[in-house]
PASEBA-1860 file (N, C-alpha, C; in nm, 3 decimals):
! residues 110
1> MRDEIGRI> 0.083/-0.118/0.000/0.000/0.000/0.000/0.088/0.126/0.000 ~ 0.196/0.123/0.077/0.287/0.238/0.084/0.342/0.272/-0.054 ~ 0.388/0.169/-0.124/0.445/0.191/-0.257/0.342/0.244/-0.355 ~ 0.222/0.193/-0.349/0.116/0.237/-0.441/0.075/0.381/-0.413 ~ 0.065/0.418/-0.287/0.032/0.557/-0.254/0.142/0.648/-0.306 ~ 0.267/0.610/-0.287/0.378/0.688/-0.339/0.374/0.701/-0.490 ~ 0.342/0.591/-0.558/0.335/0.592/-0.704/0.224/0.685/-0.752 ~ 0.109/0.679/-0.686/-0.003/0.765/-0.723/0.034/0.912/-0.706
9> IRNEMSDG> 0.095/0.945/-0.595/0.133/1.084/-0.571/0.237/1.129/-0.673 ~ 0.336/1.044/-0.700/0.441/1.078/-0.796/0.388/1.093/-0.938 ~ 0.304/0.999/-0.981/0.263/0.994/-1.121/0.134/1.068/-1.153 ~ 0.047/1.081/-1.056/-0.085/1.136/-1.086/-0.108/1.278/-1.035 ~ -0.026/1.323/-0.943/-0.041/1.458/-0.890/0.066/1.548/-0.951 ~ 0.027/1.666/-0.993/0.122/1.754/-1.060/0.145/1.884/-0.983 ~ 0.142/1.875/-0.851/0.158/1.998/-0.773/0.297/2.015/-0.712 ~ 0.392/1.929/-0.749/0.529/1.944/-0.702/0.558/1.884/-0.566
17> VSSLMSIT> 0.459/1.831/-0.499/0.480/1.773/-0.367/0.565/1.647/-0.375 ~ 0.542/1.566/-0.477/0.602/1.432/-0.483/0.753/1.434/-0.488 ~ 0.814/1.535/-0.550/0.959/1.537/-0.562/1.027/1.567/-0.429 ~ 0.952/1.618/-0.335/1.008/1.657/-0.207/0.965/1.564/-0.094 ~ 0.893/1.456/-0.126/0.827/1.376/-0.025/0.868/1.230/-0.029 ~ 0.865/1.169/0.086/0.885/1.025/0.097/0.782/0.970/0.194 ~ 0.718/0.862/0.155/0.624/0.796/0.246/0.706/0.697/0.328 ~ 0.708/0.717/0.458/0.793/0.634/0.542/0.720/0.511/0.596
25> TVEVSKDL> 0.593/0.526/0.630/0.518/0.415/0.690/0.370/0.432/0.660 ~ 0.300/0.320/0.648/0.154/0.321/0.641/0.105/0.218/0.742 ~ 0.021/0.262/0.834/-0.037/0.174/0.934/-0.187/0.165/0.910 ~ -0.234/0.046/0.879/-0.376/0.026/0.851/-0.443/-0.036/0.974 ~ -0.555/0.022/1.015/-0.627/-0.032/1.131/-0.683/-0.169/1.097 ~ -0.707/-0.250/1.201/-0.757/-0.386/1.181/-0.891/-0.392/1.109 ~ -0.974/-0.291/1.134/-1.106/-0.290/1.070/-1.104/-0.225/0.931 ~ -0.985/-0.190/0.883/-0.965/-0.125/0.753/-1.034/0.010/0.743
33> GVAKVYVS> -1.063/0.072/0.857/-1.131/0.201/0.856/-1.038/0.317/0.825 ~ -0.915/0.308/0.873/-0.821/0.419/0.859/-0.682/0.366/0.827 ~ -0.614/0.436/0.737/-0.472/0.410/0.711/-0.396/0.537/0.747 ~ -0.308/0.526/0.844/-0.224/0.639/0.881/-0.102/0.638/0.790 ~ -0.089/0.743/0.711/0.020/0.754/0.614/0.120/0.857/0.667 ~ 0.240/0.810/0.700/0.343/0.898/0.753/0.435/0.941/0.641 ~ 0.451/1.073/0.627/0.533/1.127/0.519/0.643/1.216/0.575 ~ 0.753/1.219/0.502/0.866/1.303/0.537/0.896/1.391/0.416
41> FLDGEDTK> 0.933/1.516/0.441/0.961/1.611/0.334/1.105/1.658/0.342 ~ 1.167/1.673/0.226/1.304/1.724/0.220/1.309/1.872/0.251 ~ 1.208/1.945/0.209/1.200/2.088/0.233/1.125/2.111/0.363 ~ 1.198/2.135/0.470/1.138/2.148/0.601/1.056/2.274/0.621 ~ 1.074/2.374/0.534/1.007/2.501/0.554/0.858/2.498/0.517 ~ 0.823/2.420/0.417/0.686/2.420/0.366/0.610/2.292/0.400 ~ 0.649/2.222/0.504/0.587/2.093/0.534/0.437/2.105/0.559 ~ 0.394/2.209/0.627/0.251/2.226/0.655/0.173/2.243/0.525
49> KYLSRLKK> 0.230/2.319/0.432/0.163/2.342/0.303/0.154/2.211/0.226 ~ 0.262/2.134/0.223/0.263/2.007/0.149/0.167/1.907/0.212 ~ 0.168/1.901/0.344/0.079/1.809/0.415/-0.067/1.847/0.389 ~ -0.096/1.974/0.385/-0.230/2.022/0.355/-0.274/1.980/0.214 ~ -0.184/1.987/0.118/-0.215/1.945/-0.019/-0.249/1.796/-0.024 ~ -0.172/1.717/0.050/-0.200/1.573/0.052/-0.335/1.546/0.115 ~ -0.367/1.616/0.222/-0.496/1.596/0.287/-0.611/1.634/0.195 ~ -0.593/1.741/0.119/-0.697/1.782/0.024/-0.714/1.681/-0.089
57> AEGFIRSE> -0.605/1.612/-0.124/-0.609/1.515/-0.234/-0.643/1.374/-0.186 ~ -0.678/1.358/-0.060/-0.704/1.225/-0.002/-0.808/1.148/-0.080 ~ -0.916/1.210/-0.118/-1.022/1.141/-0.193/-0.972/1.091/-0.327 ~ -0.897/1.174/-0.399/-0.841/1.133/-0.527/-0.743/1.018/-0.510 ~ -0.651/1.031/-0.414/-0.551/0.925/-0.390/-0.621/0.795/-0.352 ~ -0.721/0.806/-0.268/-0.796/0.688/-0.224/-0.867/0.620/-0.340 ~ -0.928/0.698/-0.430/-0.998/0.638/-0.543/-0.900/0.572/-0.640 ~ -0.785/0.634/-0.661/-0.682/0.574/-0.746/-0.627/0.446/-0.683
65> LNKVVRLK> -0.608/0.450/-0.552/-0.559/0.334/-0.479/-0.657/0.218/-0.488 ~ -0.784/0.250/-0.486/-0.888/0.148/-0.494/-0.885/0.073/-0.628 ~ -0.829/0.135/-0.731/-0.819/0.072/-0.862/-0.711/-0.036/-0.867 ~ -0.610/-0.025/-0.779/-0.496/-0.118/-0.787/-0.479/-0.206/-0.664 ~ -0.538/-0.168/-0.553/-0.527/-0.246/-0.430/-0.666/-0.300/-0.397 ~ -0.679/-0.428/-0.391/-0.808/-0.490/-0.363/-0.820/-0.522/-0.214 ~ -0.908/-0.449/-0.150/-0.938/-0.472/-0.009/-1.090/-0.480/0.005 ~ -1.132/-0.547/0.109/-1.275/-0.554/0.137/-1.333/-0.414/0.153
73> RMPRLDFY> -1.253/-0.328/0.212/-1.293/-0.190/0.238/-1.170/-0.102/0.223 ~ -1.181/0.004/0.144/-1.067/0.095/0.127/-1.065/0.193/0.244 ~ -0.958/0.195/0.320/-0.953/0.282/0.438/-0.942/0.430/0.401 ~ -0.988/0.513/0.492/-0.966/0.657/0.481/-0.816/0.680/0.501 ~ -0.759/0.772/0.426/-0.616/0.801/0.437/-0.596/0.926/0.521 ~ -0.529/0.909/0.633/-0.493/1.023/0.718/-0.342/1.043/0.706 ~ -0.302/1.164/0.669/-0.160/1.194/0.649/-0.102/1.260/0.772 ~ 0.016/1.212/0.812/0.087/1.264/0.928/0.231/1.293/0.891
81> LDQTIANA> 0.285/1.393/0.955/0.424/1.428/0.932/0.514/1.337/1.015 ~ 0.608/1.272/0.947/0.707/1.188/1.015/0.835/1.270/1.025 ~ 0.872/1.305/1.146/0.988/1.391/1.165/1.113/1.314/1.201 ~ 1.112/1.184/1.182/1.228/1.102/1.217/1.353/1.148/1.145 ~ 1.344/1.171/1.015/1.461/1.212/0.937/1.506/1.351/0.979 ~ 1.413/1.443/0.996/1.448/1.579/1.040/1.513/1.576/1.177 ~ 1.460/1.494/1.267/1.520/1.483/1.400/1.660/1.422/1.394 ~ 1.680/1.327/1.305/1.813/1.266/1.289/1.913/1.370/1.242
89> FKLEKIFD> 1.873/1.456/1.148/1.962/1.563/1.102/1.995/1.659/1.215 ~ 1.896/1.693/1.297/1.920/1.783/1.411/2.020/1.721/1.508 ~ 2.002/1.591/1.537/2.095/1.523/1.626/2.236/1.519/1.567 ~ 2.244/1.494/1.438/2.375/1.490/1.373/2.446/1.624/1.385 ~ 2.371/1.734/1.368/2.430/1.867/1.383/2.479/1.890/1.525 ~ 2.401/1.845/1.622/2.441/1.860/1.762/2.569/1.782/1.790 ~ 2.574/1.657/1.741/2.695/1.577/1.762/2.815/1.638/1.692 ~ 2.794/1.692/1.571/2.904/1.758/1.499/2.956/1.877/1.578
97> KINEEDEQ> 2.864/1.955/1.637/2.903/2.072/1.716/2.981/2.029/1.840 ~ 2.935/1.924/1.905/3.004/1.873/2.025/3.144/1.826/1.987 ~ 3.156/1.752/1.878/3.287/1.703/1.833/3.379/1.820/1.798 ~ 3.324/1.921/1.732/3.403/2.039/1.695/3.453/2.111/1.820 ~ 3.366/2.126/1.920/3.405/2.191/2.045/3.510/2.108/2.119 ~ 3.496/1.976/2.117/3.594/1.888/2.181/3.731/1.903/2.114 ~ 3.730/1.909/1.980/3.856/1.923/1.907/3.921/2.058/1.937 ~ 3.841/2.163/1.948/3.894/2.296/1.980/3.950/2.301/2.120
105> NGTGNS> 3.892/2.226/2.211/3.936/2.224/2.351/4.043/2.118/2.376 ~ 4.072/2.040/2.274/4.172/1.935/2.290/4.124/1.816/2.370 ~ 3.993/1.796/2.378/3.940/1.684/2.456/3.879/1.576/2.367 ~ 3.909/1.581/2.237/3.852/1.483/2.145/3.910/1.345/2.167 ~ 3.848/1.243/2.112/3.891/1.105/2.126/3.981/1.061/2.014 ~ 4.068/1.147/1.965/4.155/1.111/1.853/4.277/1.037/1.897
END
């Protein structure tokens, strides 16, 4: 389902969101009522705008998904921002700063 949602967004939507987005996880409820779609964006500044576009296109994405994925019931798609990658970059910057300070102070592990 994750791959198909990504394909639909990449191939069928022409609003520029797809080139900046990655679907990281899709969690489908047991009753098939809801699919939580977690997305990550490369452009951190406009994430709210991109997420809003996906939410507005939910009906279209869902109908396209229904054409290729056969389920007893097609779940509603709820889009959520996955900040795992952004948080990893923030941590990496913090560690780089700590290492740089250690090297300047002569306390590095070299």
